Backbone as JSON, one array per atom type, in Angstrom:
{
  "sequence": "XXXXXXXXXXXXXXXXXXXXXXXXXXXXXXXXXXXXXXXXXXXXXXXXXXXXXXXXXXXXXXXXXXXXXXXXXXXXXXXXXXXXXXXXXXXXXXXXXXXXXXXX",
  "N": [[-27.99, -6.67, 72.86], [-29.66, -3.46, 72.65], [-29.97, -0.51, 71.49], [-32.31, 2.05, 71.13], [-33.23, 6.17, 70.91], [-32.27, 7.77, 72.97], [-32.44, 9.22, 75.86], [-30.58, 12.11, 78.25], [-31.32, 14.66, 81.2], [-30.06, 15.8, 82.51], [-27.81, 13.59, 83.51], [-25.08, 11.51, 83.22], [-24.26, 9.44, 80.31], [-26.31, 8.49, 77.46], [-27.85, 6.84, 76.55], [-26.29, 4.3, 77.6], [-25.95, 3.85, 81.02], [-23.56, 2.72, 83.4], [-21.54, 1.04, 85.76], [-19.35, -0.82, 85.34], [-19.09, -2.37, 82.13], [-19.13, -4.59, 79.93], [-18.94, -6.26, 76.56], [-19.35, -8.39, 75.34], [-21.17, -9.6, 73.29], [-22.69, -8.53, 70.8], [-23.67, -5.21, 71.2], [-25.43, -2.39, 70.93], [-26.23, 0.65, 69.64], [-28.19, 3.43, 69.7], [-28.75, 7.03, 67.82], [-28.57, 8.71, 70.71], [-28.41, 11.04, 73.91], [-26.91, 12.97, 75.7], [-28.26, 15.62, 77.84], [-27.61, 17.68, 80.03], [-24.57, 19.46, 81.85], [-23.34, 17.59, 83.67], [-23.2, 16.08, 81.34], [-21.55, 13.71, 80.96], [-20.6, 11.5, 77.74], [-22.3, 10.34, 75.69], [-23.43, 8.62, 74.32], [-22.56, 6.46, 76.32], [-21.96, 5.71, 79.33], [-19.18, 5.07, 81.71], [-17.47, 3.47, 84.09], [-15.29, 0.73, 83.61], [-15.35, -0.08, 80.53], [-14.73, -3.05, 78.79], [-14.17, -5.06, 75.8], [-14.78, -7.39, 73.95], [-16.37, -8.87, 71.53], [-19.01, -6.75, 69.34], [-19.48, -3.24, 69.8], [-21.59, -0.73, 68.62], [-22.02, 2.37, 68.19], [-23.88, 5.34, 66.88], [-25.09, 8.23, 65.12], [-24.54, 9.33, 68.84], [-24.51, 11.81, 71.2], [-23.07, 14.35, 73.51], [-24.03, 17.63, 74.8], [-23.0, 19.5, 75.92], [-20.52, 18.28, 77.14], [-18.22, 15.84, 77.41], [-16.89, 13.14, 75.76], [-18.32, 12.14, 73.04], [-20.2, 9.69, 71.89], [-18.83, 8.04, 73.67], [-17.86, 7.82, 77.25], [-15.66, 7.06, 78.85], [-13.34, 5.68, 81.82], [-11.49, 3.12, 81.93], [-10.98, 1.47, 79.5], [-11.21, -1.53, 77.51], [-9.9, -3.53, 74.94], [-10.27, -6.45, 73.1], [-8.43, -8.4, 71.02], [-10.28, -9.45, 68.43], [-12.18, -7.55, 68.56], [-14.45, -5.09, 67.9], [-15.3, -1.85, 67.51], [-17.64, 0.56, 67.13], [-18.31, 3.95, 66.13], [-20.78, 5.66, 64.75], [-21.1, 9.28, 64.28], [-20.87, 10.6, 65.69], [-20.32, 13.41, 68.48], [-19.39, 16.06, 70.74], [-19.56, 18.86, 73.45], [-17.24, 19.48, 74.69], [-14.41, 17.71, 75.77], [-13.25, 14.96, 73.22], [-14.8, 14.34, 71.19], [-16.37, 11.51, 69.83], [-15.01, 9.61, 71.4], [-14.02, 9.72, 74.77], [-11.78, 9.47, 77.31], [-10.29, 8.82, 80.89], [-8.73, 7.38, 81.66], [-6.87, 4.5, 81.32], [-6.31, 3.26, 78.29], [-6.33, 0.6, 76.5]],
  "CA": [[-28.51, -5.3, 73.74], [-29.98, -2.61, 71.28], [-31.08, 0.88, 72.46], [-32.61, 3.77, 70.36], [-33.49, 6.72, 70.72], [-32.74, 7.62, 74.31], [-31.74, 11.23, 75.96], [-30.82, 11.83, 79.82], [-31.47, 15.59, 80.86], [-28.42, 15.89, 83.58], [-26.45, 12.96, 84.49], [-24.19, 10.45, 82.13], [-24.94, 8.56, 79.72], [-27.46, 9.06, 77.28], [-28.51, 5.54, 77.02], [-26.44, 3.74, 78.97], [-25.32, 4.77, 81.8], [-23.32, 1.77, 83.61], [-20.27, 1.33, 86.56], [-18.57, -1.6, 84.35], [-19.58, -2.78, 80.93], [-18.78, -5.16, 79.18], [-19.71, -6.37, 75.49], [-19.33, -9.99, 74.36], [-21.51, -10.03, 71.69], [-23.2, -7.19, 69.74], [-24.11, -4.3, 71.87], [-25.99, -0.89, 69.25], [-27.12, 2.91, 70.79], [-28.45, 5.06, 68.17], [-29.4, 8.38, 68.33], [-28.04, 9.08, 72.61], [-28.01, 12.55, 73.65], [-27.16, 13.94, 76.85], [-28.04, 17.79, 77.48], [-26.86, 19.15, 81.27], [-23.2, 20.58, 82.28], [-22.63, 16.82, 84.13], [-23.45, 15.01, 80.67], [-20.73, 13.01, 79.69], [-20.82, 9.91, 77.78], [-24.02, 10.68, 75.16], [-24.11, 7.45, 73.72], [-22.24, 5.57, 77.54], [-20.87, 6.25, 80.41], [-19.13, 3.48, 82.77], [-15.94, 3.49, 84.45], [-14.7, 0.38, 82.98], [-15.35, -1.04, 79.87], [-14.39, -4.53, 78.32], [-15.24, -4.54, 74.67], [-14.75, -9.14, 72.83], [-17.11, -8.9, 70.56], [-19.2, -5.52, 69.15], [-19.52, -2.73, 70.47], [-21.94, -0.12, 68.42], [-23.08, 3.51, 68.51], [-24.66, 5.84, 66.23], [-26.03, 9.08, 66.57], [-24.43, 10.22, 69.52], [-24.37, 13.49, 71.15], [-22.95, 14.79, 74.82], [-24.2, 18.25, 74.01], [-22.56, 20.44, 77.15], [-19.46, 17.04, 77.76], [-16.86, 15.01, 76.99], [-17.03, 12.03, 74.95], [-20.28, 12.62, 73.12], [-19.85, 8.43, 72.04], [-18.09, 7.39, 74.91], [-17.01, 8.43, 77.98], [-15.02, 5.89, 80.17], [-12.3, 5.9, 82.34], [-10.3, 2.1, 81.79], [-11.47, 0.83, 78.04], [-10.11, -2.35, 77.01], [-10.51, -4.05, 73.86], [-9.27, -7.26, 72.82], [-7.9, -8.44, 68.95], [-11.23, -10.14, 67.61], [-13.12, -7.22, 69.07], [-14.75, -4.04, 67.42], [-16.17, -0.38, 68.04], [-17.57, 1.3, 65.68], [-18.28, 4.48, 66.47], [-20.76, 6.74, 64.0], [-21.58, 10.56, 63.31], [-20.46, 11.42, 67.16], [-19.65, 15.16, 69.01], [-19.09, 16.48, 72.37], [-19.85, 20.08, 73.26], [-16.26, 19.4, 74.85], [-13.14, 16.88, 75.06], [-13.7, 13.22, 72.98], [-16.3, 14.04, 69.91], [-16.51, 10.49, 69.76], [-14.01, 8.38, 72.12], [-13.19, 10.2, 75.35], [-11.32, 8.03, 78.4], [-10.11, 9.67, 81.77], [-7.7, 6.37, 81.93], [-6.09, 3.73, 80.19], [-7.17, 2.5, 76.59], [-5.78, -1.26, 76.54]],
  "C": [[-29.05, -4.44, 72.1], [-30.82, -1.83, 72.23], [-31.23, 1.57, 71.06], [-33.54, 4.41, 70.73], [-33.66, 6.89, 72.15], [-32.2, 9.71, 74.78], [-31.57, 11.32, 78.17], [-29.98, 13.32, 79.99], [-30.19, 16.03, 81.58], [-27.67, 15.47, 83.52], [-25.36, 12.78, 83.18], [-24.82, 9.43, 81.56], [-26.08, 8.28, 79.47], [-28.36, 7.84, 76.68], [-28.11, 4.66, 77.17], [-25.35, 3.79, 79.77], [-24.31, 2.94, 83.31], [-22.3, 1.85, 84.59], [-19.48, 0.24, 85.48], [-20.3, -2.3, 83.15], [-19.2, -3.77, 80.4], [-19.32, -6.21, 77.75], [-19.32, -7.46, 74.54], [-20.03, -10.7, 73.15], [-22.04, -8.94, 71.29], [-23.8, -6.04, 70.6], [-24.05, -2.35, 70.78], [-26.43, -0.3, 69.78], [-26.84, 3.38, 69.8], [-29.39, 5.46, 68.77], [-29.75, 8.65, 69.88], [-27.44, 10.48, 72.38], [-28.42, 12.25, 75.44], [-27.27, 15.74, 76.61], [-26.74, 18.19, 78.99], [-25.26, 19.26, 81.0], [-22.94, 18.64, 82.56], [-22.91, 15.77, 83.38], [-23.08, 14.04, 79.89], [-21.11, 11.69, 79.17], [-22.11, 10.19, 76.6], [-24.13, 9.27, 74.78], [-23.53, 6.19, 75.57], [-21.04, 6.13, 77.68], [-20.6, 5.01, 81.03], [-17.39, 4.06, 83.18], [-15.04, 2.38, 83.83], [-15.32, -0.83, 81.85], [-14.75, -1.72, 78.72], [-14.68, -4.86, 77.0], [-14.51, -6.27, 74.06], [-15.51, -9.35, 71.63], [-17.85, -6.92, 69.74], [-19.61, -4.24, 69.88], [-20.11, -1.09, 69.48], [-22.84, 1.15, 68.23], [-22.87, 4.62, 67.14], [-25.74, 7.35, 66.79], [-25.86, 9.65, 67.85], [-24.25, 10.8, 70.07], [-24.19, 14.56, 72.54], [-23.0, 16.83, 74.01], [-23.66, 20.35, 74.79], [-21.12, 19.9, 77.2], [-18.77, 16.95, 77.39], [-17.5, 13.31, 76.7], [-18.65, 12.21, 74.87], [-20.32, 10.45, 72.28], [-19.62, 7.34, 72.67], [-17.5, 7.95, 75.95], [-16.26, 7.49, 79.09], [-13.76, 5.86, 81.14], [-11.19, 4.21, 81.77], [-11.35, 1.64, 80.81], [-10.73, 0.27, 77.22], [-11.11, -3.41, 75.7], [-9.66, -5.44, 73.41], [-8.84, -8.0, 70.96], [-9.21, -8.85, 68.57], [-12.7, -8.63, 67.85], [-13.16, -6.17, 68.01], [-15.76, -3.12, 67.71], [-15.8, 0.32, 67.12], [-18.33, 2.88, 66.05], [-18.78, 5.82, 65.34], [-21.1, 8.0, 64.25], [-21.94, 10.4, 65.53], [-20.22, 12.68, 67.35], [-19.94, 14.95, 70.24], [-19.1, 18.49, 72.14], [-17.85, 20.51, 74.75], [-15.31, 18.72, 74.93], [-14.14, 15.03, 74.37], [-14.93, 13.44, 72.02], [-16.66, 12.74, 69.83], [-16.25, 9.66, 71.46], [-13.5, 9.72, 73.52], [-12.91, 9.38, 77.34], [-10.09, 8.89, 79.1], [-8.94, 8.42, 82.31], [-7.16, 5.76, 81.39], [-7.19, 3.25, 79.51], [-6.05, 1.53, 76.4], [-6.19, -1.36, 74.89]]
}
């Protein structure tokens, strides 16, 4: 999955908004923005994120909320996974990553 240049004006997840995300292969999200006060997760918002492949988020911003690259509740990685966050920022908590639950 590849997404280039996406914006969410009021909601969460500038490039991807999903309850559950499993990254088994390669997911690349670039130039993602959320602008509203409820705009958590500039690049990705979800309840559960499981990464066993590669997740790359580049140039992602949550201008008024948390989790510039990723806003997630439960975040799970495997030993072979790669999570690459480049040039991310948030107006509140977690410029790159904000987790409101478990990080494994």
